[in-house]
N, C-alpha and C positions, 0 to 999 in steps of 0.2 A: 581291411581290403576292401569288406564289404561298400563301407560307405566310399571309399573311392570308387568304385566300380557305379554305385547309385549316383555318383553327381556325375559321372563318364556320360553313362546312359541318360538320365536324366537331367539335361542342365537347365532344362525349363520348370519352374516348381509346378505340379500339379493342380494347382488352384488355378493358375494364371494360365495352363496347356487347357483347363476346362471351361474357362471364362470365353478364351480365343476360339474355342470350339462352337460354344454357345452362339458366338455373335456370327459366325460364317454359316453358322445353320438358319440364324434368326434373316441376315441378307444384310447385317446392318454395320457390315466390316468393309472397308474400301471407299470408293468415290460415293458422292449422293446420288442417291436413283431416282427420286422423287424433284420436280420440275422446281419448287418451293427451295428446296435446299440447294439445288444448282445456280438459280438466282441470288440466291445469298452467299453462296461461295464467291459467285461474279462480283459481286458488288464489295466484298470485302477486298478480293485484289483489285479492283478498279479505286477503291478508297486509299489502300496502301500504295500503290502507284502513286496517286495526285498526293499523298504525304510527301515521299519520296521527290519525285519531279519538283514541287513548291520548295522543299529544303535548299535541294541541289542549286533551283534558280535564285534563291535568296541569299545564298553563301556565295553563288559566281555574282551579284549582283555587290555585295557587301564584301569584295576581295579588295579590290581598289581602294575603298575607302579606308578599310584594314590596314592596308599597306602605307599608304600615303601616310597613315597617322602614325605607323611605328617609323617612316622616315623620317616624321617630323620628331619624333621623342628621340632617335638616334643623333640628329642636328643638335638637339638641342641640349642633349647629353655631352657632346665633343666640345660646344661652344661655352658650355661649365667650367669643364674638363681645361680647356683650353685658358679661360680666365683664373683659374684657379690655379695654373702653372704659371702663368703670369704675375698674380700677385704672391706666391713664393717666392718667384726669381728677384720680385721687388723686396720683399721685406728681409730675404739674404744677402742683396744690395745694401740695405739700409742698414741690417746687424754689421758690416763689415765696415760700413762707416764710420758708424757709432763706436766702434769697437776703436777703430784708428783716432779717431777723435780725444776719445777717454786716452787712449797711451800718449798722445802727444800731452794733452794738459798733463797728468800722472809724472812723465820726463820733467815739463816745466816747472811744476810747482814740487819737483822732489830735490832741488837745490842741486848740491854735488854729489847727494846718494841718489840722485833719482833713476840712475840704471838700474842700481839694486830694487831700491823699492818697486821699479817695472818688472824685475825678473822674480824676485819673490810674489809678486801680486798676481803672476801669470799673466803679464799684458804684452809680454815677449818672449820669444820663442828660446829653450836654454839645449844647453846640451853639455855632457859630461859624462864621467862613469857611472856606473849604476847596475841596476837589477832589473830583469825582464822575469815576472810572475805571470802565467798563466792557468788562469781556471774555469773549467768546463766543464758542463752537463755529464751526468752519468753515462756511459755508451747503450746504445739503443734506449737511448731517454724519448719519449713522444715529445717532439717539438710543439704538439698540439695542446699542451697541458694536461693531456691523462697522466701520464706518470703510471709507476708501478703500484701507487697505493695512492690513494685519496688524500689531496692535498690539505694539509693545517697551516700553511703559512710558512714555512719549515722548508731547509733542502730536504724533507725525509720523500719527497718524490723523484730523488735523484738529481732534482733540477737546481740552478744556482738561483736564488732569491736575493733580493736589493739589499736585505738586512747582511747576506753574507759579504756582499761587496762593500756595504758600508766597513764591516770590520778588517775586511783586509784594508782596507784605503786607511783606515784611523790607526792599525795597526803598522804600516809603514810611515805614518808623520812621527807616530811616538818612537820609531827604531831610527828615526834619523833623516827620513827621508828631505830634500828638499825643493822637489817637484815632482809632480804625478801626473797622469794618464792614463785615461780608459780606452782602448781601441782608438788612441790620436784623440780623446777628448780630453784638454786640458785641465786641470781640476784647481780651485781656488778656493779663498777662503769662505764664499760664497756659494761654492760647488752644492749641489743637492742630490743626491741617488734615492731614487723614489721607485715605485713599480705602477704599470701600468696593466691589467692584469697579468699575464706572462711575462711582459716586457719589460727589461730594466731600463729607466733612463736616469739619463746624469745631463742634467740642465734642461730637461724635458725632450733629449734626444734619446731616442731607442737606439739599443743595444743588440747587438746579440753575439750569441757564444761563438767562440773561446772569448772570452773575457782577458786580453792580452796589457796586462797592468804595468808599463815603465816609470821606474821610478830613479832620481838623481840623486848620487850620494855615492859614500866608499861602499862599493860593493859587495865586499869581503864583510867588513864590520855591519852593513845595513842588512844582508840576507842572516848573518848569524844572528844578531838584535833582534830580527822579525821572526826567525824558527823557534827561538825562545821565549817570545814574545806569548800573552794568554791570546791575542787575535791569530798568531801565528798555530800556538795550537788547537785554536779551534778549527782554522782549516784542516788541517791534518786527521781532528775526528771527523770532519765531515767526508775527509778523503774513504777512511776506515769503516765506517759507519754506514752510507751511505753513496761511495764507489764515485762519490764528486772527483773527479781528475783536475790534478794542480802538479804544478812543476813550478822552480826558479833556479835562475840562472844568474851569475854576474856576467855582465857589457863592459867591455872597455869604453866605451862609447854608446851614447843613445842620445836621442833628437826627440824633444818635445815641442811641438806646436804653439803658438801663442792661446788663450781661451778665447773664443769668437769676442765677448763683448764682457764688460765689467759694469752691472749697473749699480751705481751707489745714490741712495737716495737719503740717507742721514747724514754719511760722514763727509766731513769737510777737509781739507788741507789745510794744514797749519805751519807759519814759517817754524822755522828751525831754531833762531835765534830769537824768540819770544820767550824771555826769561820766567812771566808768569805763567804760560803754558808749562816750563817743563818744571817750574816748584808744584804745580797742581797735580800734574800727572807722579810726580814721587809722593806728595800726601796720598793721591787716590792710592798707589800700592803699598804704603807701608801696613 
């Protein structure tokens, strides 16, 4: 209690109190007393006021210029954004036109089986019985890529990765799916599932979770075959180990859109009645 009492009664250190008393006795505390000190203080105040005044004047003069430059920059950004939007719309229009031309060419060169070829290649929409498989990140997973643990490139962060979706799609094909789409994006023999940062791309188009996979086929057999496949067991392991959410259900009818475009640079259609071509194919697969 003595220490607390001392602190309460002597809030100022004794050394500071002694120094303050000495300055008061010497007359050096407070405002300057000599004419020279007063003039120096006045000069300092005038100089400070002058600096503040000049700074305010310069800011006032520069304000319209800065505002004008800001407006010009905003106008440039808006103009470039509008140009980019126009170009994106043109690209989408051209992509659709190319896709239509490719589909027509595919049907023309397919002969009697042109419709089947177009369907299997993804050039036309398709509908029929099938399954719906939904794959989603673990609950409360950071969509910005943090996750509960440091990412190692696999689904150990609770997030679905591109390689996970690759295995899902390959497992569906191997289980008997006749057509597959992810989030409305039709897959073909040339489709690629890749990653760009934390986003999953299908044919260079970003997808967001949940990932809804629709597959056309015999729903009951397709679902059972996928569950028993190595890829189906892999998806189940992701659910059990990292809380990746999954669900699979049979569907009486699913509708899949046509692929946006089919870019073929090497393959060329060949007439079905070319005997030499059939013989070469048989020789190549024997």
